[in-house]
N, C-alpha and C positions, 0 to 999 in steps of 0.2 A: 550567323554573322553576314550582314549585307554589305556588299562592296560597291562603292561608286568610284570608278577609276577614270582618271584623265591622263593620257600619255601626251606629253608636250613636245612639239618641236622647240628648237632653242628659243627660250624666252617668251613663249606664248603665255598671254595673260588668261588666268583661269577664273571663271565665275561658276561656282558650283553650289547647287542646292542640296543640302545634306539629307533631308527627310526621304526615306525609302518609299517607293511606290508599291501599292498593293498590299500593305501591311497596316494593321491597326497601330497607332502611335501610343507609346506608354504615356502615362501622366507626366507632363513636363512642368518644371518650375518656371517662374517668371524670368530667371536669369541663369544661363548656363555657367557652370563653375569649371575653372581650370583644375585638372587633377595632376599635381606635380609628381606624385609617386609613380604614376603610370606613364610619365613623359620623360624624354631624353633627347639630347642632341649629341651625336657621336661621329667619329671618323670611321669610314668604311672603305678601306683601300684608299683611293684618292678622292673618293666622294664624301659628302656629308649626309648622314642619315638623320632626319628630323621626325620625332614621334611626339605628337601633341594630343593628350587625352582631355576630353571635356565631358561634363556630366550628361549632356544631351546633344543631339545633332542640331546644328543651326546653319543657315547659309554662310558661306565663306568664300574667300578668294585668296589667291597668292600671286605675287609678281616680284620683279626685281627693280631696284632703283640705283642710280649711279651717283658718284661724287658726294660721299663715298659709296662704295659698293654695299648694297643692303638687300636682304630678303625681307619682304613685308607680307605678313599673313593677317588678313582682316576677318573678323567674325562678327556676327550679329546675334546677340551681344554676349560677352564673356566677362565674368568676374575673375580677374587675374590674381587677386590676392597679392602676395609679396613675391611674385615670380621674378622680378628684376633683381632681387637679392638672393635668389636661390641658386644652388649649384646645378642648374638645369643643363648647361652646356659643358660637355667634356671634349669638345672639338677644338683643336689648335687653330682652326681657321675662323673661329668666331671671336672677334675683337671686343664686341660689346653687345649687350642685350637689354631691351627695355620693353615694357608692355603696359597697357592701360587704355582708358577711354580715348577714342579718336574724335568722334562726332556723335550727336544724338543717335542712339540706337546701334552704334558700331564700336568695336574695340580693335586694337591693333597690337601685334607682336612684331618687333623690328630686330633683326639680327644683322649686325655690321660685320661684313666679310673682309677677309684679308686679301681678297683678289676676286676676279670674275668667275662666278659659278652660275650656271644656268639650271633651271628647274627641269630635270630629266623626267621624273614621274611625280604625280600627286594623286592621292586618293583619300577618301574618308570611309572608314569602316564603321558601320553602325551595329550596335549590339541588339540582336533579336531574342536574346535570352531572358529579357524582362528587366534588366538593369537600366536600359535606356541610354547608356553612354555611347560615345563616339570617339574615334581616334583618327587623327589626320596623320598620314605618312607622306613625307616628302623625301626625295633623293635629289641632291644638288651635285652637279658634275662640272668640273673645270671646263671653261671654254675661252675662246679668244676675246681680247679686249673689244674688238670690232663687233662680234656677235653679241657680247654683253651690252654694249652701248646701244645697239639696235633694239634689243629686248627692253632695255630700261626706258627707251624713248617712246615706246608704244603709249598712246593716249589712254586715259581712263574711259570706261564705257559711259555713254550718255546718262546723265542723272547722278553720276557718282561724284564728280569733282566738287571740291569745297568751293564756297563762294569766291568769285573773282574779286580782286581788289577794285575799289571804286576808281572810276576814270578820273585822272587828274586834269582839271581844267584851269580856268582863271583863278587867281588868288581870291580867297573869300575876304569879305570886308572884315577888318579887324574890329574887335570889341571896343565900344565907346562908353560903356557904363550905363547905357540907357535901357538895358535888358538884362535878365539874369545871365550870369556867366556860365556857359556850357563847359563843364569840366568832364573830361573822359579819364577815368581811372583804369589803369591797366595792371591787374595782378599778374605778375610774371608766371610763366610755366603753366602746369596743370595737366591733368589726365595722364597721358602716356609719358609726359615729360615732368617728373617731380621736381626738377631743379636740384639744388644742393640737398644732400641727404646725410644727416648725422643721427645715428640710432633710429629712434622712431620719429624724429622731426624731419619734415619735408618742407623745403623752401616754399613750394606751391601752396601748402596749407597755411603757413604763417602769413604770407603776403595777402592771401585771400581774406583772412580774418581781419587784417589791418585795413584792407580796401573796403570791406563792408562797414567797418567803424567809421572810416573817413567819409564814405557816402552819407551815412546817417548824420554825421556831424555837420557836413556842408548843408544838407537839407534843413537841419534844425537852425543853422545860422541864418538862413534866408539869403536871397540874392544869387542863388546858384541852382542850376539844373545839373544833374549828374547822370552819366551813362558809364557802365562798366563793361569792359571787353569780355569778361567772363564772370559769372556769379555762381559757379559750381566747379567741381573738380573735373574739368574737361580740357581737352587740348584745343588751343586756338592758334593757328599759324601766325607768324609775325606779320605777314602782309595783311591778313584779315584783321588784326588788331588795329593797324593803321587805317584800314578801310572803314572799320566801325567808327573811328574818330571823325573821318571825313564825312561819312553819311549822317552823323549826328550834328554836324556843323560845329565841331569843337572849337572853343576859344582857347583851351589849354589841354594838353595831354601830359599825364603823369604816370609813368610806369614804376611799379614797386617791385623791389627784389630784396633778397637777403642771401647773398651768395657765400662762396667759400673759396679759399685759395689753397692749392695743393702744396705750395712751398712757401716758407716764411710765415710771418705773423701779421695779421691786419685786424683792426678793431675800429668800431665807430661807424657812423653814417657817412655816406658820400653822395654828393649830387653830381650827376653826369649830364653834360650837354654834348651836342653833336660836333665832331670834328673829323675830317678825313685823316688827320694825323693825330694819334693818341698822345696825351701829355706825357706818358711814360710807358714802359714795357708792360707793367702790371695792368694798366688800363687796356692796352691792346689785347692782352691775353684774356681779360675778362670779357671784352666785346666778342672776341673769337669764340669763347665758350658759350655765350648767350646765343649767338647766331648759329653756331654749330648744333645746338640742341634742336633747333627747328629742322635742320637738315637730317639729323638722325631720326627724327620722328616722321620723315617721309615728305617733307615740303622743301622744294628748292627755290630759293629767292633769286637765283642768278638771272632768270629771265626778266625780272622786274627792275633789276639794279640799274640798267642803262637808262630806263625811263625816268627814274627818280634822280639819278645823278645829274643829268643835264639841268633839271629844274633847280636842284640844290645850288648849283654854281651860280645861276642867274638870279634866283629869287631869294633863297634862304640866307645866303651870305650878306645880301644887301639889306634885308629887312627882318627876316624871321629869327636868324641866329642871335642877333643882339637882344631881341626880346626874350629868347630862351635863356640867354646868359643873365639877363636882368632878373628873371624869375629865380634862377639858381642862386644868385646872390641874396635875394630876399629870403629864400628858403633856408640857406645856411645861417643867416643872421637870426631868424626866429628859433631855429632848432638849437643853436648855441645859447640863445637867451633863455630857453626853457631848461637849460642845464643838462642837455642830452649830449653825450660824447660824440664828437665828430672825428672822422679820419683826418689825417694830415697828409696831403692837402684835402680840404673839405669839398672843393669844387674841382672836378677834373673833366677832361674832354676825351671822347672815344667814339669810334664808329659803330654805335649800336644800331642795328637795322630798324628797331622798333621806334626810334625817335628821328627817323629821316624825313618825316613829313615836311614838304617844302613851305607850307604856309600856315602851319599850326605851331605855336610855341610849345616846345616839348622838352621834357627832362626825364631822367631816370634816377630814382632815389634808391640807393642801396641802404636799407634800414640798418644793416649791420652784417656781420659775417658769422655764419654757422660754424666756421672753422675755429672761432674764438670762444672758449668756454664762457667768458664773461658776457660776450654778445649773445650767445645762445640763451643764457639765463634771462637777459633783458628781453630778448625777442619773444620769449614764451610768457612773459609777465603781462597780464591784462592791464595793470596799472601803468606800466611803461608804455604799452601800446596806446593807451588813452592820452598820455602826455605827448607822444609823438604826433598823434592825430590832431590834437589841439594846436600844436605848433604848425603843422602843415596847413591847417585852415587859416591861421593868422598869416602865414606866408603867402598863400594864394590871394587872400583879400588885399594884403599890402601891395602885391604886384599888380593886381587888377586895377586898383585905384590909380597907381602911377602910370600904368600902361594906357588907361583911358585918357588921362590928362595929356599924355604925349600924343595920342591920336588926335585930340582936339587941337593941339598946337599945329600939327601937320596939316590940318584942314584949313587953317587960316591963310 
């Protein structure tokens, strides 16, 4: 058994290469597998003991993040299977657990903590007996809020950080109908963030399937260029989704979701546009849920919020938000005309981070609710998906024609 051990000062960020030196490596498969039966998260005195077994050694790192307090373990790359639904954690200090793809070539495990815990020790032990496996051992120890905040604020190593959001400059020229409409489709969630989960159904998978159908339908219809913020089961931060739209020169941004509510009953499709004040408490909770998913996955949007907020007040309210609202009304009309059930009210407002772009008309479409048995049946039905996609295409085209006509009037 080879041991690679790192003893940390409070909150030190670890970059560790797992392969032992001076030994022949066993035959390795293309992707390391997480081994749940050999893994556990338990309380040990006042500490938390973390044991993560994988089928082969791979490079890895561990760090803490704040707001909320989280432990993040990144591997290159691990198939987590259904770890998020397993009884892996027996610790009373772990509030939530999720795992999955983070970025190309890397996977992430996130443990949400109930308070500040620092990484006291971290090591990977590699099996020299021929099996080729490896086990990561972590010990987390309570520490002060100040020490935890300092550790969480340490920057990522060079070359690790995810793409920065595009710089926000002058407002782009609005579409006038004389070129293909650039539509950016945003399938919500993905990778480490599956979204709403009911049985074997994941929100991220459903909306990706619908997004792909919508892309093909728009391209077949003609007059549209299409970019998707993700085209695989990968995690894309909210700010990066907006950045993709800006870099593509989007004329319209549509985010697709199929959420769930923990209390009460909701059914039918809903179109959301941006408002700093949600139309009701349910809308506020839904926006909080979407935005919090990004935080739990290890991305904090608080640093970008002030930049966007100022532009929203001066630009979006004057020009862009009415255009988004007009698109929402057209979308509701065509979906209803297609005989597809809509939520009541069908158009709501909420503070979704992903539709905060100051100069791109944006909307978020909840296709339905996985918490509703009837909606789940519809969402899983390819024929229903095709009807919804056809309605969305009609709604986009109807809005684009009227929006271009309005732009022509404004130029006179």
